[in-house]
C-alpha positions, 0 to 999 in steps of 0.5 A: 500500500502506498504511503499516502493511501495508508494515511487515508486508510488510517484516517478512515479507521480512526472514524470507524474504530478506536482500536484501529485508530490507536494502531494507526497513531502508533504507526505514524508516531515519531520514533525520533526527532531531528531539530523538531522534524519527526522520523515516524515508525512507519518510515523506519519500518519501510526503510528497514524493508528497503535495506533488506531488499537490497541485501544490506549487511549489518544491523538493519534496524540501527542502519535504518535509523541512522540513514533516516536521521542523516537524511533529515539533516541533509533535507534541512541543509538543502532547504537552507540552500534552496536546493530542490530536485525537479520532478523530471530529474527525480524520475530520471534518477529513479530510472537510473537506480532501477537500471542498476538491477537491469529492470525498467522502473515499473518492474523494479517498483513492482518487485519492491511492492511485492516485499511491502515497500511503497513507491514513496519509500524509494522515491524519498530515498532517491530524492534526498541522496540525489539532491545531496550529491548535486549539492555537494558538487555545487558547493565544493566542486570548484575547490577540488584540485587533483594533481598530476602526481595524484593521478600517476600514483592512482594509475600505478596502483591499478592492475592489482585486481586486473591480474586476478583470475577466478574459478567460479561456479554459476547458476542462473534461475529463470525468473519471468514475471509470474515466477519472479518472487519464487525465483528470488526466494530460491536464489536467496536460499542458495546465496547462504550456501557454503558447500560446493557440493550443495551449490552444484546440486542446486545448479543441476536442479534449477540453473537455466545454463548448459553448465548445469550438467557439470554443477555450474562449474566454470574454468578459470576466467580473468576478472576483467571478463566480468562487468566492472560493477561486479569486481568488488563483489567477486573479490570480496568472496572467500572460497565457498561463499556465494554472491547475493542474488544478482538481478538480470533480465527475466532471471537471477544470477549467483556465483560461488567462488571455488578459488582465486589466483594471480594471473601469470600475466596481468591482462590489460583493461578492456576498452571495447567488446565486439559481439554479434547476436543472431535471433532465432525464432521459437525460443524454448523449442527443440527446433530453435535449439537445433537451429542454433547448433546448426549455425554454430556448426557452419560459422567460425567467426562473427563475419560468417554470420552475415552469410547466415543472415543473408536474405533475412530481415535486417534486425535478425542480426545485430553486431556492436562494438561498445564499452563494457559499461554499455552492455546490459548485465545479463549479456555481459555475464554471457560474454564473460564466459566466452573467448574470441569466436566462441558462441552460446545461445542461452539468452532470449528476447521477444520470443527469439533465441539469441545466438551470441558470439564474441568477436573481439575484446579490445584492450585499452592503451596502457596509460591513455588519456581516458585512463587519466581522466577516469583516475581524475574523476575517481580522485575527485569523487573521493575528495567530494565524499570526504567533504560531504562526510565532514559537513554531515558530521558537523550538522549532526554535532549541532543538531537536536536529536531525540531520543 
């Protein structure tokens, strides 16, 4: 139920029955006040549910309270500065937030609603934190300086994670909308496993990938093959640990770390990935699988696919060369397990099986201008975060917070 609807229901309940009115009053009673502005029990409950949905570690109740108190302080500072996010800017920010889960906004909100989280809860969370980020950039951005020496030092430290290879096992659970909640619940249970044998048993039972026949086991793969957004998560695993569920389009992915090693030679960072996808109608049918196997038997390189697609509608064959960050997460995970000229047909789109082929990975120059600019941006971001943390600490020290 949306927050505003809940308020309406509470008002009606007060008129009809005293016991229900008392419950509503308790729900919207202040749990803590920040300079006279209340954080209600309802807000605490909603934030806790949101943190649980994000698989946030730690004491959820305490973290919910801390975040909401800090957000009251941020809102009060934003009011003093006359900063307010436009409705258009807020919608864009919410869409970008949902995209992190590889979902359109409506689908993302639908998943949250299924866990008892109101649209307004996400809206308020995104609004205050996006506005605060913009405010910090406006207030401190012009005063942040980054020296060439700092950039050189940052670049000298890159390459540590780049030289790592991972030995992983994988599971992807199909999760079309009617089965999304059940798939997520199964994935949550699998994410708590610490036994490779148990993970392999689950892979054989529920994984939608061909690797299910070997318990989801993959060979050694360079960390750089995986989406950059997953690097920190994968490196944080101990052998036997499983990632939290990773939402992808119409599915949920999980990885278990079996081992980790330094690569004999550190691979260069990947600047661009060239891949092709050929759509085969009839996803889910034996005929489509047979056609995909036939295509695999007659093509050696991506260029050969043009011959396969000759005379067919142009949209059946798509070839792109893009930065890794521009590739959707489900496709990025599929490409991660492929070497040049290898192919798979695990992905589905609009009723078609997607024959996916890796054409090439283009390494970045050792110290390209783009690398230096990326390092500059990262250093600037760290310095802005430090300024923001200091300002928030000052606001908290001056605030009246009760209880």
